[in-house]
PASEBA-1860 file (N, C-alpha, C; in nm, 3 decimals):
! residues 160
1> MQWDLITN> 26.026/-5.144/3.712/25.969/-5.127/3.559/25.892/-5.248/3.523 ~ 25.821/-5.240/3.451/25.741/-5.394/3.408/25.769/-5.394/3.231 ~ 25.930/-5.467/3.217/25.965/-5.482/3.105/25.901/-5.604/3.026 ~ 25.911/-5.706/3.128/25.769/-5.794/3.025/25.698/-5.745/2.996 ~ 25.606/-5.633/3.035/25.479/-5.591/2.945/25.484/-5.481/2.879 ~ 25.615/-5.371/2.866/25.647/-5.319/2.769/25.698/-5.405/2.651 ~ 25.770/-5.517/2.687/25.842/-5.555/2.530/25.711/-5.638/2.475 ~ 25.597/-5.640/2.537/25.491/-5.714/2.501/25.417/-5.661/2.425
9> IILITSIV> 25.401/-5.528/2.436/25.293/-5.389/2.404/25.352/-5.384/2.275 ~ 25.514/-5.346/2.263/25.566/-5.313/2.130/25.592/-5.415/2.046 ~ 25.580/-5.557/2.084/25.552/-5.637/1.991/25.447/-5.656/1.920 ~ 25.287/-5.644/1.969/25.138/-5.596/1.929/25.200/-5.525/1.856 ~ 25.236/-5.400/1.915/25.221/-5.292/1.801/25.289/-5.296/1.714 ~ 25.427/-5.364/1.674/25.515/-5.418/1.546/25.331/-5.499/1.457 ~ 25.311/-5.589/1.541/25.215/-5.696/1.474/25.091/-5.570/1.389 ~ 25.078/-5.494/1.476/24.941/-5.433/1.454/25.028/-5.288/1.286
17> TLAVFAVL> 25.137/-5.281/1.340/25.163/-5.233/1.256/25.164/-5.261/1.099 ~ 25.259/-5.424/1.078/25.248/-5.513/0.990/25.102/-5.530/0.938 ~ 25.050/-5.551/1.026/24.866/-5.566/0.947/24.858/-5.459/0.885 ~ 24.866/-5.372/0.878/24.885/-5.216/0.817/24.879/-5.211/0.691 ~ 24.991/-5.284/0.683/25.088/-5.300/0.523/24.984/-5.451/0.439 ~ 24.940/-5.523/0.514/24.892/-5.614/0.505/24.760/-5.581/0.450 ~ 24.664/-5.533/0.493/24.544/-5.462/0.483/24.573/-5.435/0.324 ~ 24.684/-5.322/0.317/24.686/-5.250/0.191/24.708/-5.335/0.103
25> GLYQWISR> 24.762/-5.417/0.098/24.803/-5.567/0.005/24.649/-5.593/-0.047 ~ 24.585/-5.630/0.082/24.435/-5.710/0.078/24.379/-5.592/-0.025 ~ 24.386/-5.448/0.031/24.297/-5.354/-0.075/24.330/-5.362/-0.211 ~ 24.448/-5.417/-0.257/24.554/-5.403/-0.393/24.502/-5.503/-0.462 ~ 24.442/-5.639/-0.397/24.439/-5.735/-0.471/24.307/-5.727/-0.506 ~ 24.201/-5.687/-0.432/24.067/-5.685/-0.439/24.071/-5.584/-0.563 ~ 24.122/-5.432/-0.553/24.077/-5.350/-0.625/24.164/-5.342/-0.774 ~ 24.236/-5.409/-0.755/24.353/-5.445/-0.944/24.281/-5.579/-0.970
33> KSIKKVDR> 24.248/-5.670/-0.921/24.152/-5.802/-0.934/24.295/-5.862/-1.003 ~ 24.381/-5.866/-0.910/24.517/-5.959/-0.956/24.637/-5.956/-0.858 ~ 24.624/-6.077/-0.787/24.750/-6.068/-0.698/24.871/-5.978/-0.802 ~ 24.926/-6.041/-0.865/25.054/-5.993/-1.003/25.056/-5.825/-1.031 ~ 24.903/-5.776/-0.924/24.897/-5.605/-0.971/24.928/-5.544/-0.837 ~ 24.940/-5.583/-0.718/24.965/-5.592/-0.581/25.161/-5.568/-0.640 ~ 25.140/-5.421/-0.514/25.309/-5.400/-0.526/25.408/-5.515/-0.471 ~ 25.484/-5.512/-0.553/25.585/-5.630/-0.511/25.646/-5.640/-0.371
41> ELRWMPLP> 25.677/-5.487/-0.344/25.655/-5.527/-0.129/25.631/-5.554/-0.072 ~ 25.512/-5.526/-0.090/25.332/-5.610/-0.025/25.359/-5.744/-0.022 ~ 25.301/-5.781/-0.174/25.317/-5.925/-0.211/25.423/-6.021/-0.167 ~ 25.545/-5.970/-0.136/25.691/-6.043/-0.066/25.647/-6.048/0.024 ~ 25.608/-5.924/0.134/25.612/-5.907/0.259/25.563/-6.080/0.378 ~ 25.527/-6.172/0.313/25.508/-6.261/0.398/25.641/-6.337/0.393 ~ 25.727/-6.359/0.300/25.823/-6.362/0.294/25.926/-6.404/0.427 ~ 25.949/-6.275/0.449/26.047/-6.251/0.627/25.998/-6.323/0.686
49> LLIMTVVY> 25.840/-6.374/0.700/25.704/-6.401/0.840/25.761/-6.552/0.812 ~ 25.750/-6.627/0.693/25.764/-6.758/0.695/25.916/-6.776/0.713 ~ 25.992/-6.711/0.709/26.186/-6.759/0.709/26.144/-6.736/0.873 ~ 26.133/-6.647/0.952/26.147/-6.617/1.078/26.027/-6.717/1.159 ~ 25.900/-6.765/1.104/25.854/-6.855/1.144/25.899/-7.036/1.186 ~ 26.005/-7.041/1.029/26.082/-7.149/1.021/26.252/-7.158/1.128 ~ 26.268/-7.044/1.111/26.397/-7.000/1.277/26.354/-7.044/1.425 ~ 26.253/-6.971/1.410/26.142/-7.022/1.560/26.131/-7.131/1.599
57> FVFDKLIV> 26.098/-7.266/1.465/26.084/-7.351/1.504/26.172/-7.454/1.509 ~ 26.275/-7.389/1.444/26.402/-7.500/1.467/26.435/-7.461/1.612 ~ 26.455/-7.329/1.664/26.572/-7.326/1.771/26.448/-7.310/1.894 ~ 26.332/-7.316/1.866/26.260/-7.355/1.980/26.187/-7.483/2.002 ~ 26.212/-7.591/1.870/26.189/-7.751/1.931/26.298/-7.827/1.889 ~ 26.344/-7.827/1.805/26.469/-7.912/1.719/26.622/-7.905/1.822 ~ 26.644/-7.769/1.812/26.791/-7.695/1.785/26.786/-7.600/1.959 ~ 26.796/-7.685/2.058/26.779/-7.586/2.218/26.937/-7.536/2.256
65> LNTRPDGS> 26.950/-7.462/2.242/27.115/-7.367/2.255/27.101/-7.339/2.377 ~ 27.047/-7.312/2.447/27.023/-7.261/2.586/26.879/-7.232/2.647 ~ 26.887/-7.236/2.773/26.725/-7.167/2.820/26.733/-7.043/2.933 ~ 26.641/-6.971/2.907/26.627/-6.863/3.026/26.699/-6.835/3.148 ~ 26.722/-6.720/3.162/26.750/-6.706/3.263/26.715/-6.680/3.352 ~ 26.582/-6.714/3.324/26.479/-6.684/3.475/26.458/-6.836/3.549 ~ 26.523/-6.915/3.512/26.480/-7.060/3.532/26.384/-7.157/3.506 ~ 26.314/-7.083/3.453/26.208/-7.166/3.355/26.202/-7.281/3.274
73> GEPSFPST> 26.328/-7.293/3.235/26.388/-7.404/3.148/26.375/-7.394/3.009 ~ 26.261/-7.298/2.950/26.243/-7.275/2.846/26.325/-7.224/2.696 ~ 26.335/-7.260/2.596/26.452/-7.236/2.486/26.450/-7.066/2.506 ~ 26.550/-7.030/2.498/26.582/-6.865/2.511/26.663/-6.771/2.389 ~ 26.713/-6.851/2.323/26.785/-6.817/2.168/26.708/-6.891/2.042 ~ 26.685/-6.761/1.955/26.699/-6.670/1.965/26.603/-6.605/2.025 ~ 26.628/-6.457/2.038/26.456/-6.382/2.116/26.365/-6.375/2.051 ~ 26.254/-6.478/2.069/26.147/-6.457/1.941/26.103/-6.298/1.977
81> HVMVVSTI> 26.080/-6.226/2.101/26.009/-6.117/2.057/26.122/-6.001/2.025 ~ 26.229/-6.026/2.008/26.327/-5.911/1.926/26.339/-5.934/1.799 ~ 26.342/-6.118/1.790/26.344/-6.118/1.625/26.222/-6.086/1.515 ~ 26.102/-6.110/1.579/25.965/-6.057/1.559/25.959/-5.887/1.546 ~ 25.984/-5.860/1.637/25.956/-5.676/1.625/26.073/-5.637/1.519 ~ 26.215/-5.708/1.538/26.335/-5.607/1.465/26.293/-5.646/1.261 ~ 26.245/-5.825/1.270/26.176/-5.841/1.164/26.152/-5.756/1.079 ~ 25.975/-5.689/1.190/25.913/-5.661/1.106/25.934/-5.496/1.091
89> FFAITLIL> 26.025/-5.435/1.157/26.042/-5.313/1.181/26.161/-5.257/1.059 ~ 26.231/-5.387/1.079/26.407/-5.372/0.978/26.248/-5.351/0.794 ~ 26.152/-5.484/0.813/26.091/-5.472/0.680/26.042/-5.354/0.597 ~ 25.963/-5.302/0.707/25.913/-5.196/0.737/25.968/-5.065/0.616 ~ 26.052/-5.043/0.715/26.172/-4.964/0.723/26.182/-4.975/0.522 ~ 26.207/-5.077/0.504/26.255/-5.072/0.349/26.143/-5.067/0.241 ~ 26.048/-5.029/0.308/26.005/-5.039/0.178/25.897/-4.850/0.245 ~ 25.939/-4.827/0.337/25.849/-4.664/0.377/25.849/-4.567/0.278
97> PKYVKSKA> 25.940/-4.546/0.226/25.987/-4.460/0.114/25.831/-4.449/-0.036 ~ 25.800/-4.575/-0.007/25.728/-4.586/-0.118/25.585/-4.532/-0.081 ~ 25.548/-4.564/0.025/25.455/-4.522/0.090/25.422/-4.437/0.200 ~ 25.540/-4.337/0.241/25.517/-4.196/0.325/25.597/-4.114/0.254 ~ 25.553/-4.032/0.189/25.639/-3.965/0.113/25.733/-3.840/0.157 ~ 25.674/-3.799/0.250/25.739/-3.662/0.335/25.824/-3.744/0.435 ~ 25.953/-3.716/0.374/26.074/-3.742/0.461/26.114/-3.686/0.616 ~ 26.016/-3.604/0.633/26.006/-3.602/0.824/25.970/-3.682/0.893
105> VRVVLELI> 25.793/-3.716/0.790/25.715/-3.811/0.869/25.792/-3.919/0.907 ~ 25.858/-4.013/0.740/25.941/-4.122/0.771/26.078/-4.106/0.878 ~ 26.128/-3.970/0.917/26.250/-4.003/0.990/26.168/-4.026/1.160 ~ 26.105/-3.995/1.157/25.937/-4.000/1.278/25.985/-4.130/1.269 ~ 25.911/-4.189/1.179/25.859/-4.341/1.177/25.961/-4.417/1.239 ~ 26.067/-4.401/1.120/26.191/-4.495/1.168/26.250/-4.467/1.297 ~ 26.281/-4.352/1.331/26.258/-4.341/1.498/26.230/-4.440/1.599 ~ 26.125/-4.401/1.588/25.980/-4.476/1.702/26.045/-4.635/1.637
113> MFIGISLT> 26.053/-4.677/1.520/26.093/-4.779/1.523/26.207/-4.848/1.574 ~ 26.326/-4.756/1.584/26.451/-4.804/1.621/26.405/-4.837/1.768 ~ 26.321/-4.738/1.851/26.341/-4.698/1.966/26.241/-4.810/2.030 ~ 26.129/-4.873/1.955/26.098/-5.007/1.938/26.215/-5.145/1.976 ~ 26.244/-5.163/1.840/26.318/-5.235/1.870/26.426/-5.221/2.019 ~ 26.482/-5.127/2.019/26.630/-5.083/2.149/26.535/-5.106/2.264 ~ 26.420/-5.083/2.277/26.339/-5.086/2.427/26.325/-5.265/2.445 ~ 26.276/-5.332/2.295/26.255/-5.443/2.312/26.377/-5.504/2.306
121> CAGRVLAN> 26.515/-5.521/2.312/26.652/-5.556/2.315/26.628/-5.557/2.473 ~ 26.642/-5.440/2.513/26.709/-5.424/2.646/26.586/-5.490/2.755 ~ 26.482/-5.433/2.667/26.370/-5.495/2.814/26.379/-5.666/2.840 ~ 26.389/-5.741/2.712/26.380/-5.896/2.729/26.536/-5.924/2.856 ~ 26.612/-5.854/2.823/26.737/-5.867/2.906/26.713/-5.842/3.056 ~ 26.634/-5.711/3.082/26.597/-5.674/3.206/26.529/-5.729/3.263 ~ 26.430/-5.756/3.148/26.298/-5.874/3.217/26.282/-6.027/3.312 ~ 26.510/-6.009/3.268/26.488/-6.171/3.288/26.470/-6.285/3.214
129> KHWPADVI> 26.457/-6.233/3.078/26.363/-6.310/2.996/26.488/-6.389/2.895 ~ 26.553/-6.331/2.854/26.657/-6.348/2.766/26.817/-6.318/2.841 ~ 26.915/-6.418/2.770/27.051/-6.364/2.792/27.131/-6.264/2.678 ~ 27.164/-6.159/2.686/27.260/-6.059/2.593/27.258/-6.160/2.438 ~ 27.313/-6.263/2.434/27.368/-6.323/2.342/27.199/-6.413/2.247 ~ 27.084/-6.422/2.355/26.981/-6.432/2.260/26.921/-6.329/2.186 ~ 26.976/-6.142/2.195/26.874/-6.092/2.187/27.008/-6.069/2.069 ~ 27.101/-6.068/2.090/27.234/-6.035/1.950/27.211/-6.124/1.849
137> GALAFAFV> 27.154/-6.240/1.857/27.103/-6.381/1.796/27.009/-6.369/1.685 ~ 26.901/-6.295/1.785/26.750/-6.247/1.704/26.771/-6.135/1.611 ~ 26.884/-6.038/1.678/26.910/-5.910/1.561/26.949/-5.970/1.435 ~ 27.040/-6.045/1.483/27.099/-6.137/1.350/27.037/-6.186/1.219 ~ 26.977/-6.253/1.327/26.829/-6.328/1.211/26.747/-6.240/1.163 ~ 26.716/-6.071/1.207/26.662/-6.059/1.190/26.701/-5.967/1.112 ~ 26.834/-5.884/1.045/26.865/-5.848/0.960/26.888/-5.923/0.875 ~ 26.920/-6.026/0.844/26.943/-6.138/0.721/26.842/-6.193/0.689
145> ISEIYYQI> 26.698/-6.224/0.799/26.558/-6.198/0.707/26.493/-6.078/0.617 ~ 26.580/-5.986/0.702/26.506/-5.857/0.643/26.604/-5.834/0.500 ~ 26.727/-5.867/0.434/26.860/-5.841/0.381/26.807/-5.915/0.274 ~ 26.743/-6.030/0.250/26.639/-6.146/0.218/26.545/-6.089/0.083 ~ 26.456/-6.008/0.212/26.310/-5.979/0.171/26.390/-5.853/0.070 ~ 26.476/-5.780/0.125/26.535/-5.660/0.040/26.574/-5.695/-0.079 ~ 26.641/-5.809/-0.114/26.715/-5.864/-0.212/26.626/-5.900/-0.343 ~ 26.482/-5.899/-0.276/26.341/-5.985/-0.310/26.317/-5.874/-0.380
153> IKRKKSKK> 26.266/-5.773/-0.325/26.190/-5.644/-0.378/26.244/-5.548/-0.429 ~ 26.423/-5.568/-0.452/26.412/-5.461/-0.508/26.486/-5.461/-0.652 ~ 26.495/-5.645/-0.659/26.521/-5.698/-0.824/26.400/-5.666/-0.920 ~ 26.441/-5.613/-1.027/26.365/-5.571/-1.185/26.361/-5.663/-1.213 ~ 26.190/-5.618/-1.284/26.102/-5.727/-1.358/26.207/-5.795/-1.430 ~ 26.231/-5.927/-1.478/26.316/-5.951/-1.653/26.218/-5.947/-1.737 ~ 26.250/-5.936/-1.820/26.195/-5.945/-1.954/26.183/-6.094/-2.039 ~ 26.077/-6.101/-2.089/26.055/-6.224/-2.125/26.058/-6.237/-2.265
END
């Protein structure tokens, strides 16, 4: 099996899925004529992406903990594929109830995202691109990043 190809397809799929929500946010911004009137969930969606980019930069350029098992010498911790796919899918799972009213459809979408994350995790190790610790680290970062996003979007507006 071509695990590298499969994980690349899942990565692209997660980014395209995120783009759907970005377009929805842009539509709200244009139609509502104010960024403040865009749904809080969509307005804050760039935050997890920004944090993820910082984490990537730190571990790819500043602190190289280990290199890939394929001998390429490239930094491998954390797995970027796993971190991106997991962060995007975790964040989308948090906001799905607001945008998908059917519980059955939500369950199917969440299952698809879970399968995507699982295949990406396994696939990066099976493709000999990452060590299991790289995948576990990426999942941990994705979880923490998504939790930060969740804490921000669940806050109630404070009255002035």
